[in-house]
TIMI-2910 file (N, C-alpha, C, CB; in pm, 1 decimal, decimal comma, always signed):
<rs>
+----------+----------+----------+----------+----------+----------+----------+----------+----------+----------+----------+----------+------+
!      n_x !      n_y !      n_z !     ca_x !     ca_y !     ca_z !      c_x !      c_y !      c_z !     cb_x !     cb_y !     cb_z ! resn !
+----------+----------+----------+----------+----------+----------+----------+----------+----------+----------+----------+----------+------+
!  +3520,0 !  +5203,6 !  +4425,8 !  +3566,5 !  +5258,9 !  +4244,3 !  +3736,6 !  +5259,3 !  +4255,1 !  +3497,0 !  +5473,0 !  +4190,0 !  Met !
!  +3803,5 !  +5193,9 !  +4193,7 !  +3943,8 !  +5234,3 !  +4131,7 !  +3884,7 !  +5312,0 !  +4054,3 !  +4045,7 !  +5130,5 !  +4061,0 !  Ser !
!  +4046,7 !  +5408,4 !  +4120,4 !  +4115,5 !  +5489,4 !  +4080,7 !  +4145,8 !  +5462,5 !  +3851,7 !  +4252,4 !  +5465,1 !  +4207,2 !  Ser !
!  +4167,6 !  +5378,4 !  +3873,1 !  +4163,9 !  +5301,2 !  +3706,9 !  +4014,0 !  +5334,9 !  +3638,0 !  +4179,3 !  +5095,3 !  +3717,9 !  Ala !
!  +3870,7 !  +5305,9 !  +3747,9 !  +3785,8 !  +5312,6 !  +3655,5 !  +3675,4 !  +5396,8 !  +3707,5 !  +3749,8 !  +5185,6 !  +3612,2 !  Thr !
!  +3791,7 !  +5487,7 !  +3732,1 !  +3648,4 !  +5654,6 !  +3796,7 !  +3688,2 !  +5758,9 !  +3637,9 !  +3739,3 !  +5810,6 !  +4045,2 !  Gln !
!  +3583,5 !  +5836,8 !  +3573,0 !  +3610,4 !  +5949,3 !  +3480,0 !  +3768,4 !  +6045,1 !  +3490,9 !  +3481,1 !  +6048,8 !  +3509,9 !  Pro !
!  +3799,5 !  +6003,8 !  +3384,7 !  +3930,7 !  +6074,9 !  +3403,8 !  +4056,6 !  +6052,8 !  +3406,9 !  +3933,3 !  +6115,7 !  +3482,0 !  Gly !
!  +4019,7 !  +5883,2 !  +3477,6 !  +4146,7 !  +5844,9 !  +3552,3 !  +4232,2 !  +5806,2 !  +3429,8 !  +4128,3 !  +5716,2 !  +3670,5 !  Ala !
!  +4377,9 !  +5771,4 !  +3448,4 !  +4476,8 !  +5817,5 !  +3397,8 !  +4501,1 !  +5611,8 !  +3398,7 !  +4580,1 !  +5962,6 !  +3493,5 !  Ile !
!  +4506,4 !  +5571,8 !  +3254,2 !  +4514,3 !  +5414,5 !  +3235,9 !  +4663,3 !  +5382,5 !  +3264,4 !  +4467,7 !  +5359,6 !  +3075,1 !  Ser !
!  +4658,8 !  +5245,2 !  +3299,8 !  +4773,3 !  +5226,4 !  +3341,0 !  +4938,7 !  +5222,0 !  +3216,1 !  +4734,2 !  +5095,1 !  +3416,7 !  Gly !
!  +4812,5 !  +5214,0 !  +3102,4 !  +4872,8 !  +5204,4 !  +2996,6 !  +4964,7 !  +5382,0 !  +3008,8 !  +4748,5 !  +5163,8 !  +2862,4 !  Thr !
!  +4912,0 !  +5461,2 !  +2992,7 !  +4946,3 !  +5598,9 !  +2961,2 !  +5005,7 !  +5633,2 !  +3083,0 !  +4829,7 !  +5693,8 !  +2918,2 !  Ala !
!  +4960,1 !  +5607,5 !  +3206,0 !  +5141,0 !  +5602,8 !  +3290,1 !  +5243,9 !  +5538,9 !  +3316,5 !  +5157,6 !  +5612,2 !  +3388,3 !  Leu !
!  +5234,1 !  +5449,3 !  +3252,8 !  +5368,8 !  +5357,7 !  +3196,4 !  +5408,9 !  +5424,0 !  +3086,3 !  +5343,2 !  +5196,6 !  +3150,6 !  Trp !
!  +5391,7 !  +5438,5 !  +2989,5 !  +5431,2 !  +5560,6 !  +2858,5 !  +5458,7 !  +5638,6 !  +2947,0 !  +5316,1 !  +5629,1 !  +2737,8 !  Ser !
!  +5374,2 !  +5802,0 !  +3001,5 !  +5457,9 !  +5851,0 !  +3087,1 !  +5572,5 !  +5856,3 !  +3149,5 !  +5428,3 !  +5849,2 !  +3132,1 !  Gly !
!  +5581,2 !  +5819,4 !  +3233,8 !  +5743,8 !  +5760,3 !  +3323,6 !  +5815,1 !  +5715,5 !  +3264,2 !  +5753,8 !  +5657,5 !  +3424,5 !  Arg !
!  +5783,7 !  +5636,0 !  +3092,8 !  +5873,9 !  +5527,5 !  +3012,5 !  +5989,2 !  +5739,0 !  +2956,0 !  +5728,0 !  +5375,8 !  +2813,3 !  Ile !
!  +5928,0 !  +5756,4 !  +2924,2 !  +5911,6 !  +5922,1 !  +2837,8 !  +5948,4 !  +5962,3 !  +2947,7 !  +5756,1 !  +6002,6 !  +2768,8 !  Ile !
!  +5892,5 !  +6004,1 !  +3055,2 !  +5986,0 !  +6097,9 !  +3173,6 !  +6146,4 !  +6044,2 !  +3218,7 !  +5890,7 !  +6094,1 !  +3333,4 !  Ser !
!  +6143,5 !  +5906,7 !  +3223,3 !  +6246,3 !  +5876,1 !  +3279,2 !  +6344,2 !  +5892,9 !  +3111,8 !  +6227,2 !  +5717,5 !  +3373,8 !  Gly !
!  +6298,4 !  +5858,4 !  +3026,0 !  +6426,8 !  +5884,7 !  +2903,5 !  +6452,9 !  +6057,3 !  +2860,9 !  +6369,0 !  +5793,1 !  +2731,7 !  Leu !
!  +6357,0 !  +6121,9 !  +2928,5 !  +6418,8 !  +6252,4 !  +2926,5 !  +6530,0 !  +6286,8 !  +3037,6 !  +6308,8 !  +6349,3 !  +2937,6 !  Val !
!  +6491,8 !  +6247,7 !  +3189,7 !  +6559,2 !  +6258,2 !  +3243,8 !  +6686,7 !  +6211,9 !  +3255,5 !  +6513,1 !  +6253,4 !  +3294,2 !  Thr !
!  +6710,1 !  +6040,3 !  +3217,7 !  +6830,6 !  +6067,3 !  +3190,8 !  +6935,7 !  +6093,0 !  +3108,4 !  +6851,2 !  +6027,4 !  +3218,5 !  Ala !
!  +6838,1 !  +6170,8 !  +2964,7 !  +6915,8 !  +6220,4 !  +2902,7 !  +6966,7 !  +6399,8 !  +2996,3 !  +6840,7 !  +6212,2 !  +2750,3 !  Phe !
!  +6910,0 !  +6428,9 !  +3049,6 !  +6922,5 !  +6570,1 !  +3113,7 !  +7050,4 !  +6529,1 !  +3208,6 !  +6767,0 !  +6631,5 !  +3207,1 !  Met !
!  +7038,1 !  +6408,7 !  +3263,1 !  +7146,6 !  +6383,7 !  +3335,9 !  +7264,8 !  +6377,4 !  +3283,1 !  +7133,9 !  +6289,3 !  +3392,6 !  Ile !
!  +7255,7 !  +6315,7 !  +3148,6 !  +7322,4 !  +6317,3 !  +3069,8 !  +7421,1 !  +6442,0 !  +3050,1 !  +7249,8 !  +6288,4 !  +2988,1 !  Phe !
!  +7318,6 !  +6558,1 !  +2972,3 !  +7399,4 !  +6617,3 !  +2928,6 !  +7440,5 !  +6715,0 !  +3055,0 !  +7354,6 !  +6668,2 !  +2803,5 !  Asp !
!  +7365,4 !  +6717,7 !  +3222,9 !  +7457,6 !  +6849,7 !  +3277,8 !  +7596,9 !  +6707,6 !  +3294,3 !  +7376,5 !  +6965,8 !  +3483,6 !  Gly !
!  +7534,2 !  +6584,9 !  +3265,6 !  +7701,9 !  +6585,1 !  +3371,8 !  +7838,0 !  +6548,0 !  +3254,3 !  +7700,7 !  +6406,2 !  +3532,1 !  Thr !
!  +7787,0 !  +6588,0 !  +3121,5 !  +7876,8 !  +6606,4 !  +3040,4 !  +7916,9 !  +6771,2 !  +3024,6 !  +7830,0 !  +6538,4 !  +2921,0 !  Ile !
!  +7863,6 !  +6828,9 !  +3087,5 !  +7905,9 !  +6984,8 !  +3136,3 !  +8009,0 !  +7008,4 !  +3211,5 !  +7812,5 !  +7049,8 !  +3211,2 !  His !
!  +7980,1 !  +6874,5 !  +3317,7 !  +8085,7 !  +6896,5 !  +3396,8 !  +8175,7 !  +6854,2 !  +3384,2 !  +8079,0 !  +6882,5 !  +3486,2 !  Ile !
!  +8230,0 !  +6754,5 !  +3299,5 !  +8332,9 !  +6650,7 !  +3304,5 !  +8446,9 !  +6704,1 !  +3169,1 !  +8249,4 !  +6478,4 !  +3279,7 !  Leu !
!  +8301,4 !  +6806,3 !  +3074,9 !  +8422,8 !  +6883,7 !  +3004,7 !  +8457,6 !  +6821,9 !  +2920,2 !  +8536,3 !  +6915,6 !  +3069,9 !  Lys !
!  +8430,0 !  +6724,2 !  +2864,4 !  +8499,7 !  +6626,4 !  +2760,9 !  +8508,5 !  +6718,8 !  +2597,3 !  +8385,5 !  +6459,7 !  +2748,1 !  Pro !
!  +8627,4 !  +6669,4 !  +2565,6 !  +8664,0 !  +6747,9 !  +2437,7 !  +8524,3 !  +6835,2 !  +2308,0 !  +8754,6 !  +6613,4 !  +2352,6 !  Ala !
!  +8421,0 !  +6764,7 !  +2309,0 !  +8269,9 !  +6803,3 !  +2199,6 !  +8221,9 !  +6908,2 !  +2293,5 !  +8121,9 !  +6655,2 !  +2168,4 !  Pro !
!  +8187,7 !  +6912,0 !  +2431,0 !  +8156,5 !  +7021,0 !  +2521,2 !  +8276,5 !  +7179,7 !  +2510,6 !  +8163,9 !  +6936,1 !  +2683,3 !  Val !
!  +8376,0 !  +7147,0 !  +2499,4 !  +8456,0 !  +7215,8 !  +2498,9 !  +8453,4 !  +7267,2 !  +2315,1 !  +8576,4 !  +7141,4 !  +2572,9 !  Val !
!  +8477,6 !  +7246,4 !  +2247,3 !  +8458,2 !  +7220,5 !  +2110,8 !  +8334,9 !  +7318,9 !  +2085,2 !  +8431,7 !  +7057,4 !  +2077,0 !  Gln !
!  +8178,4 !  +7240,7 !  +2113,8 !  +8069,7 !  +7344,0 !  +2126,5 !  +8126,2 !  +7496,6 !  +2248,3 !  +7915,5 !  +7238,7 !  +2198,6 !  Gly !
!  +8148,3 !  +7458,6 !  +2312,3 !  +8149,2 !  +7634,6 !  +2367,1 !  +8242,2 !  +7729,2 !  +2301,2 !  +8197,2 !  +7653,3 !  +2528,7 !  Phe !
!  +8294,9 !  +7659,8 !  +2226,4 !  +8371,2 !  +7745,5 !  +2193,7 !  +8325,4 !  +7799,1 !  +2045,4 !  +8503,0 !  +7690,6 !  +2208,7 !  Ala !
!  +8266,3 !  +7745,3 !  +1970,0 !  +8191,9 !  +7747,0 !  +1857,2 !  +8059,6 !  +7854,9 !  +1921,2 !  +8149,6 !  +7575,0 !  +1804,0 !  Gln !
!  +8026,2 !  +7870,0 !  +2001,3 !  +7889,7 !  +7931,8 !  +2036,2 !  +7936,3 !  +8072,2 !  +2108,7 !  +7789,4 !  +7823,9 !  +2145,4 !  Leu !
!  +8049,3 !  +8060,7 !  +2110,5 !  +8145,7 !  +8175,7 !  +2238,8 !  +8082,7 !  +8232,5 !  +2310,2 !  +8229,3 !  +8297,5 !  +2199,0 !  Gly !
!  +8088,7 !  +8044,1 !  +2397,6 !  +8116,2 !  +8040,6 !  +2556,1 !  +8215,4 !  +8039,4 !  +2631,3 !  +8078,6 !  +7959,6 !  +2603,6 !  Phe !
!  +8262,6 !  +8141,1 !  +2756,4 !  +8396,0 !  +8040,6 !  +2799,2 !  +8327,8 !  +7945,7 !  +2862,0 !  +8521,7 !  +8100,6 !  +2903,3 !  Pro !
!  +8464,3 !  +7922,0 !  +2903,6 !  +8405,5 !  +7685,0 !  +2927,4 !  +8385,5 !  +7748,0 !  +3058,0 !  +8572,0 !  +7474,3 !  +2919,4 !  Ile !
!  +8445,7 !  +7836,8 !  +3136,2 !  +8371,8 !  +7755,7 !  +3296,1 !  +8230,9 !  +7815,9 !  +3283,1 !  +8456,0 !  +7814,1 !  +3486,5 !  Arg !
!  +8157,4 !  +7829,7 !  +3210,2 !  +8000,4 !  +7841,5 !  +3258,3 !  +7995,1 !  +7680,0 !  +3219,5 !  +7871,5 !  +7972,3 !  +3158,4 !  Leu !
!  +8064,8 !  +7616,8 !  +3203,3 !  +8010,0 !  +7511,1 !  +3146,9 !  +8015,0 !  +7409,0 !  +3240,2 !  +8067,2 !  +7478,1 !  +3028,7 !  Ala !
!  +7997,5 !  +7388,8 !  +3401,2 !  +7997,0 !  +7360,1 !  +3531,8 !  +7871,1 !  +7416,9 !  +3603,8 !  +8120,0 !  +7408,7 !  +3588,3 !  Val !
!  +7854,8 !  +7528,9 !  +3604,9 !  +7725,0 !  +7560,7 !  +3649,8 !  +7589,1 !  +7541,3 !  +3520,9 !  +7743,5 !  +7722,3 !  +3705,2 !  Pro !
!  +7612,6 !  +7597,5 !  +3393,4 !  +7484,0 !  +7487,2 !  +3354,4 !  +7437,7 !  +7392,8 !  +3369,7 !  +7467,2 !  +7453,7 !  +3282,7 !  Leu !
!  +7604,5 !  +7280,0 !  +3365,4 !  +7548,9 !  +7140,3 !  +3434,5 !  +7453,1 !  +7088,7 !  +3554,7 !  +7646,1 !  +7088,6 !  +3470,0 !  Gly !
!  +7522,7 !  +7173,4 !  +3624,0 !  +7446,4 !  +7187,4 !  +3758,9 !  +7282,0 !  +7176,6 !  +3786,6 !  +7481,1 !  +7318,2 !  +3802,4 !  Ile !
!  +7309,1 !  +7386,1 !  +3678,5 !  +7143,8 !  +7382,5 !  +3600,1 !  +7065,5 !  +7276,5 !  +3577,3 !  +7140,2 !  +7424,0 !  +3467,4 !  Val !
!  +7133,2 !  +7183,0 !  +3459,4 !  +7038,4 !  +7096,2 !  +3367,3 !  +7027,7 !  +7003,5 !  +3450,6 !  +7082,3 !  +7045,3 !  +3224,1 !  Ser !
!  +7147,0 !  +6993,3 !  +3569,8 !  +7066,9 !  +6819,2 !  +3691,5 !  +6964,3 !  +6829,3 !  +3797,1 !  +7191,1 !  +6738,3 !  +3812,4 !  Leu !
!  +6935,1 !  +6943,4 !  +3836,8 !  +6861,2 !  +7025,3 !  +3912,7 !  +6752,1 !  +7026,7 !  +3852,5 !  +6907,5 !  +7145,3 !  +3936,9 !  Thr !
!  +6764,4 !  +7064,7 !  +3767,0 !  +6581,8 !  +7048,2 !  +3666,6 !  +6596,8 !  +6933,9 !  +3615,3 !  +6531,8 !  +7164,0 !  +3514,1 !  Cys !
!  +6659,2 !  +6816,2 !  +3588,3 !  +6641,0 !  +6713,5 !  +3580,9 !  +6626,3 !  +6592,4 !  +3734,2 !  +6735,7 !  +6703,8 !  +3489,9 !  Ala !
!  +6655,2 !  +6594,3 !  +3841,8 !  +6591,0 !  +6612,8 !  +3947,5 !  +6421,9 !  +6642,6 !  +4002,6 !  +6658,3 !  +6690,8 !  +3970,5 !  Leu !
!  +6454,0 !  +6777,5 !  +3970,3 !  +6295,9 !  +6798,3 !  +4008,5 !  +6235,4 !  +6742,7 !  +3948,0 !  +6233,8 !  +6909,3 !  +4004,3 !  Leu !
!  +6234,0 !  +6722,1 !  +3743,1 !  +6116,5 !  +6672,0 !  +3686,2 !  +6113,7 !  +6544,9 !  +3753,9 !  +6113,2 !  +6665,0 !  +3531,0 !  Tyr !
!  +6207,3 !  +6483,0 !  +3806,0 !  +6213,4 !  +6315,5 !  +3842,2 !  +6131,1 !  +6288,5 !  +3983,2 !  +6393,4 !  +6257,3 !  +3867,7 !  Ala !
!  +6083,4 !  +6399,0 !  +4068,6 !  +6067,6 !  +6349,2 !  +4127,0 !  +5856,5 !  +6399,4 !  +4171,5 !  +6202,7 !  +6361,6 !  +4202,1 !  Ile !
!  +5839,6 !  +6315,9 !  +4190,7 !  +5685,1 !  +6352,2 !  +4214,1 !  +5626,4 !  +6432,1 !  +4239,2 !  +5634,6 !  +6315,0 !  +4273,4 !  Pro !
!  +5648,7 !  +6426,1 !  +4348,7 !  +5580,5 !  +6604,6 !  +4402,2 !  +5650,5 !  +6698,9 !  +4327,2 !  +5611,3 !  +6662,9 !  +4583,3 !  Gln !
!  +5791,8 !  +6718,7 !  +4283,9 !  +5830,0 !  +6877,8 !  +4222,7 !  +5804,4 !  +6856,3 !  +4085,2 !  +6000,6 !  +6940,0 !  +4243,3 !  Thr !
!  +5784,0 !  +6733,2 !  +3988,8 !  +5753,4 !  +6746,4 !  +3820,9 !  +5703,1 !  +6887,9 !  +3761,1 !  +5629,4 !  +6638,8 !  +3779,3 !  Ser !
!  +5587,3 !  +6910,8 !  +3798,1 !  +5573,5 !  +6973,2 !  +3723,1 !  +5660,5 !  +7152,8 !  +3757,1 !  +5427,6 !  +6946,7 !  +3708,2 !  Ile !
!  +5708,1 !  +7164,8 !  +3838,8 !  +5833,1 !  +7302,4 !  +3849,6 !  +5965,8 !  +7253,4 !  +3799,2 !  +5869,6 !  +7362,1 !  +4025,2 !  Leu !
!  +6007,1 !  +7069,4 !  +3752,3 !  +6101,1 !  +7028,0 !  +3701,5 !  +6125,3 !  +7130,3 !  +3583,6 !  +6082,7 !  +6891,7 !  +3674,4 !  Gly !
!  +5929,4 !  +7023,1 !  +3543,7 !  +5891,0 !  +7085,5 !  +3380,0 !  +5913,3 !  +7214,5 !  +3355,0 !  +5743,1 !  +7077,9 !  +3337,4 !  Ala !
!  +5853,0 !  +7281,2 !  +3417,3 !  +5845,7 !  +7421,6 !  +3355,2 !  +6002,0 !  +7507,8 !  +3379,0 !  +5706,4 !  +7510,4 !  +3438,5 !  Ile !
!  +6093,6 !  +7451,5 !  +3447,6 !  +6292,4 !  +7466,0 !  +3445,8 !  +6352,0 !  +7395,5 !  +3363,9 !  +6380,8 !  +7418,2 !  +3575,7 !  Leu !
!  +6287,2 !  +7277,8 !  +3306,7 !  +6337,4 !  +7236,2 !  +3194,7 !  +6335,2 !  +7294,3 !  +3027,7 !  +6288,8 !  +7130,7 !  +3205,0 !  Leu !
!  +6181,1 !  +7357,5 !  +3072,6 !  +6091,9 !  +7438,4 !  +2959,9 !  +6157,3 !  +7570,0 !  +2964,8 !  +5917,1 !  +7453,6 !  +2992,4 !  Thr !
!  +6245,6 !  +7688,6 !  +3043,2 !  +6288,3 !  +7725,4 !  +3037,1 !  +6443,3 !  +7718,4 !  +3050,2 !  +6226,2 !  +7758,8 !  +3061,7 !  Gly !
!  +6472,4 !  +7606,1 !  +3036,7 !  +6647,1 !  +7597,8 !  +3001,7 !  +6670,2 !  +7519,8 !  +2873,0 !  +6743,4 !  +7509,0 !  +3129,6 !  Tyr !
!  +6619,4 !  +7452,2 !  +2848,5 !  +6560,7 !  +7419,3 !  +2704,0 !  +6509,7 !  +7567,8 !  +2623,6 !  +6414,5 !  +7304,8 !  +2726,1 !  Leu !
!  +6426,9 !  +7637,6 !  +2608,8 !  +6402,3 !  +7778,3 !  +2551,2 !  +6580,1 !  +7824,3 !  +2537,1 !  +6288,3 !  +7895,1 !  +2678,5 !  Gly !
!  +6655,2 !  +7855,3 !  +2638,7 !  +6757,8 !  +7910,0 !  +2646,7 !  +6859,8 !  +7844,2 !  +2522,3 !  +6797,5 !  +7897,7 !  +2790,2 !  Gly !
!  +6838,5 !  +7698,8 !  +2533,3 !  +6876,8 !  +7648,8 !  +2455,5 !  +6910,3 !  +7702,8 !  +2307,8 !  +6812,9 !  +7573,5 !  +2469,3 !  Ala !
!  +6762,1 !  +7640,3 !  +2255,2 !  +6665,3 !  +7730,6 !  +2135,6 !  +6797,4 !  +7837,3 !  +2068,8 !  +6499,6 !  +7853,9 !  +2233,7 !  Val !
!  +6723,0 !  +7931,1 !  +2170,6 !  +6790,9 !  +8089,2 !  +2157,7 !  +6977,2 !  +8147,1 !  +2136,9 !  +6743,5 !  +8153,6 !  +2310,5 !  Ala !
!  +7044,5 !  +8043,2 !  +2214,3 !  +7193,0 !  +8037,3 !  +2167,6 !  +7174,8 !  +7950,4 !  +2019,0 !  +7305,7 !  +7947,5 !  +2297,2 !  Val !
!  +7093,0 !  +7860,6 !  +2007,7 !  +7134,5 !  +7791,4 !  +1827,7 !  +7064,0 !  +7909,6 !  +1740,9 !  +7037,2 !  +7593,0 !  +1772,3 !  Gln !
!  +6991,8 !  +7966,4 !  +1783,8 !  +6943,1 !  +8073,6 !  +1662,9 !  +7051,9 !  +8083,6 !  +1583,8 !  +6898,8 !  +8228,2 !  +1707,8 !  Val !
!  +7163,7 !  +8193,4 !  +1618,6 !  +7144,9 !  +8288,4 !  +1510,9 !  +7324,1 !  +8169,5 !  +1466,7 !  +7136,5 !  +8523,8 !  +1559,8 !  Pro !
!  +7331,4 !  +8043,0 !  +1506,1 !  +7449,8 !  +7947,5 !  +1436,4 !  +7431,9 !  +7919,6 !  +1271,9 !  +7446,5 !  +7787,5 !  +1514,9 !  Thr !
!  +7432,6 !  +7859,9 !  +1184,7 !  +7459,1 !  +7774,2 !  +1085,6 !  +7444,6 !  +7618,5 !  +1090,6 !  +7574,5 !  +7802,2 !  +1057,8 !  Gln !
!  +7342,6 !  +7645,3 !  +1197,4 !  +7343,4 !  +7464,0 !  +1233,9 !  +7189,4 !  +7438,1 !  +1148,7 !  +7331,6 !  +7407,4 !  +1463,5 !  Asn !
!  +7172,6 !  +7340,8 !  +1092,2 !  +6984,9 !  +7261,7 !  +1045,5 !  +6915,8 !  +7336,5 !  +1162,5 !  +6949,3 !  +7029,7 !  +1069,4 !  Pro !
!  +6780,1 !  +7413,7 !  +1069,6 !  +6694,5 !  +7474,2 !  +1188,4 !  +6641,5 !  +7315,1 !  +1251,4 !  +6542,2 !  +7599,9 !  +1123,9 !  Phe !
!  +6622,2 !  +7220,4 !  +1176,2 !  +6499,7 !  +7087,5 !  +1219,3 !  +6615,2 !  +6988,8 !  +1264,6 !  +6378,0 !  +7004,0 !  +1059,3 !  Phe !
!  +6727,0 !  +7034,4 !  +1348,6 !  +6824,4 !  +6957,6 !  +1325,3 !  +6853,4 !  +7038,8 !  +1465,3 !  +6915,6 !  +6953,3 !  +1177,4 !  Gly !
!  +6985,4 !  +7054,3 !  +1496,1 !  +7049,2 !  +7117,4 !  +1582,6 !  +6979,3 !  +7217,8 !  +1699,5 !  +7131,0 !  +7177,6 !  +1505,4 !  Glu !
!  +6920,9 !  +7346,3 !  +1604,2 !  +6881,5 !  +7444,0 !  +1609,6 !  +6733,2 !  +7401,8 !  +1700,3 !  +6886,4 !  +7506,1 !  +1469,6 !  Val !
!  +6612,2 !  +7348,0 !  +1677,6 !  +6510,8 !  +7359,0 !  +1761,0 !  +6512,5 !  +7171,7 !  +1786,5 !  +6359,7 !  +7450,5 !  +1684,0 !  Ile !
!  +6618,2 !  +7143,2 !  +1829,8 !  +6575,5 !  +7009,9 !  +1925,7 !  +6597,3 !  +7051,6 !  +2052,4 !  +6661,2 !  +6867,9 !  +1905,1 !  Phe !
!  +6635,7 !  +7108,4 !  +2110,1 !  +6538,5 !  +7144,8 !  +2241,2 !  +6379,4 !  +7129,6 !  +2190,5 !  +6568,6 !  +7323,8 !  +2300,8 !  Pro !
!  +6334,1 !  +7187,7 !  +2160,7 !  +6213,6 !  +7206,0 !  +2112,5 !  +6136,3 !  +7022,5 !  +2147,0 !  +6234,7 !  +7269,8 !  +1929,4 !  Val !
!  +6211,7 !  +6944,5 !  +2072,7 !  +6146,5 !  +6811,0 !  +2056,2 !  +6208,8 !  +6741,6 !  +2205,1 !  +6198,3 !  +6722,1 !  +1891,5 !  Tyr !
!  +6255,0 !  +6748,2 !  +2306,5 !  +6295,8 !  +6765,2 !  +2388,5 !  +6164,8 !  +6812,3 !  +2537,8 !  +6397,5 !  +6847,6 !  +2330,1 !  Ile !
!  +6159,5 !  +6926,1 !  +2500,8 !  +5999,5 !  +6973,9 !  +2577,7 !  +5931,0 !  +6904,0 !  +2526,4 !  +5928,7 !  +7117,5 !  +2565,0 !  Gly !
!  +5911,9 !  +6890,6 !  +2404,4 !  +5767,3 !  +6827,9 !  +2346,2 !  +5802,8 !  +6674,1 !  +2416,9 !  +5744,1 !  +6827,8 !  +2132,4 !  Ile !
!  +5837,5 !  +6635,4 !  +2482,8 !  +5846,9 !  +6452,8 !  +2552,7 !  +5828,0 !  +6493,9 !  +2715,0 !  +6051,9 !  +6343,4 !  +2522,4 !  Phe !
!  +5898,8 !  +6638,0 !  +2770,2 !  +5927,1 !  +6648,6 !  +2889,5 !  +5754,9 !  +6675,4 !  +2932,8 !  +6052,3 !  +6766,9 !  +2918,7 !  Val !
!  +5686,2 !  +6720,4 !  +2838,3 !  +5520,5 !  +6780,5 !  +2851,1 !  +5469,4 !  +6675,8 !  +2811,7 !  +5460,0 !  +6913,3 !  +2760,7 !  Trp !
!  +5511,4 !  +6565,1 !  +2701,0 !  +5393,1 !  +6443,9 !  +2704,7 !  +5436,9 !  +6366,0 !  +2807,4 !  +5373,0 !  +6345,3 !  +2566,7 !  Gly !
!  +5573,5 !  +6314,4 !  +2854,4 !  +5535,0 !  +6264,0 !  +2999,7 !  +5457,3 !  +6307,4 !  +3125,0 !  +5628,7 !  +6249,6 !  +3047,0 !  Gly !
!  +5477,1 !  +6433,2 !  +3136,4 !  +5403,3 !  +6478,1 !  +3248,2 !  +5294,9 !  +6434,4 !  +3237,2 !  +5394,3 !  +6602,5 !  +3270,5 !  Ile !
!  +5254,2 !  +6511,5 !  +3126,9 !  +5072,7 !  +6474,9 !  +3052,1 !  +5067,6 !  +6321,8 !  +3093,9 !  +5047,9 !  +6490,6 !  +2826,1 !  Tyr !
!  +5094,6 !  +6247,6 !  +3047,2 !  +5037,4 !  +6118,8 !  +3030,3 !  +5088,7 !  +6049,7 !  +3219,4 !  +5125,9 !  +6025,0 !  +2856,9 !  Leu !
!  +5152,9 !  +6101,0 !  +3269,2 !  +5118,8 !  +6005,2 !  +3385,3 !  +5047,9 !  +6134,3 !  +3512,6 !  +5296,2 !  +5903,9 !  +3447,7 !  Arg !
!  +5018,7 !  +6273,5 !  +3496,6 !  +4974,9 !  +6325,0 !  +3607,2 !  +4842,3 !  +6406,7 !  +3610,9 !  +5073,3 !  +6394,5 !  +3649,0 !  Asp !
!  +4750,8 !  +6345,1 !  +3637,2 !  +4627,8 !  +6376,2 !  +3658,6 !  +4631,4 !  +6542,2 !  +3634,3 !  +4581,0 !  +6321,1 !  +3803,4 !  Glu !
!  +4690,3 !  +6613,5 !  +3696,2 !  +4693,0 !  +6760,5 !  +3720,1 !  +4706,3 !  +6843,4 !  +3655,1 !  +4754,6 !  +6796,2 !  +3778,8 !  Arg !
!  +4824,2 !  +6751,0 !  +3601,3 !  +4860,2 !  +6867,4 !  +3396,5 !  +4725,7 !  +6813,4 !  +3286,8 !  +5092,1 !  +6779,2 !  +3259,7 !  Val !
!  +4669,1 !  +6682,0 !  +3329,9 !  +4567,1 !  +6689,4 !  +3242,9 !  +4468,6 !  +6754,0 !  +3271,4 !  +4528,4 !  +6591,7 !  +3212,2 !  Arg !
!  +4438,5 !  +6795,5 !  +3448,0 !  +4312,6 !  +6901,1 !  +3407,2 !  +4337,3 !  +7031,1 !  +3371,7 !  +4218,5 !  +6922,8 !  +3513,8 !  Lys !
!  +4492,4 !  +7063,6 !  +3382,7 !  +4534,9 !  +7192,4 !  +3319,3 !  +4503,8 !  +7198,4 !  +3193,6 !  +4668,0 !  +7219,7 !  +3326,5 !  Leu !
!  +4587,4 !  +7129,4 !  +3127,0 !  +4556,9 !  +7117,6 !  +2963,9 !  +4493,1 !  +6966,9 !  +2914,6 !  +4713,9 !  +7140,5 !  +2875,6 !  Ile !
!  +4346,7 !  +7044,0 !  +2938,7 !  +4242,2 !  +6932,3 !  +2899,5 !  +4167,7 !  +6895,1 !  +2768,7 !  +4146,5 !  +6951,6 !  +2973,8 !  Pro !
!  +4224,1 !  +6809,9 !  +2682,0 !  +4245,1 !  +6744,4 !  +2509,9 !  +4039,3 !  +6714,8 !  +2513,9 !  +4399,4 !  +6517,2 !  +2492,2 !  Phe !
!  +3972,0 !  +6729,9 !  +2439,0 !  +3898,0 !  +6737,0 !  +2444,3 !  +3806,1 !  +6608,5 !  +2315,2 !  +3907,1 !  +6869,2 !  +2457,9 !  Arg !
!  +3694,9 !  +6547,1 !  +2279,1 !  +3698,9 !  +6490,0 !  +2184,1 !  +3570,1 !  +6541,6 !  +2105,8 !  +3716,2 !  +6356,5 !  +2214,1 !  Ser !
+----------+----------+----------+----------+----------+----------+----------+----------+----------+----------+----------+----------+------+
</rs>
């Protein structure tokens, strides 16, 4: 019996949907890490508005890239998802005291976190067993 026909097996559609979502999350986090390292004007302005020294941009970029890499590798994807959740939680915490729109910028990292776990849920049987949805 193939894994696609076994009870609880991930369908091809779910697997590829999860891979695509996870790929988009990874691409976004690579972009996030890269712009922190390159420090274009919007990053410098954003750091200034939040009251953070620009010298923290590169270390945060390295953290972002490391989390994205761990998330992209199947053997470490769950660890990567956990670390991304922490990184994104920190991003929310930094945005809370700002006057930015709540459902826009403040909780935008929550939206990314939903995609992080949604993508991994669709493509990884271990996560499906950990968080079972029952009909």
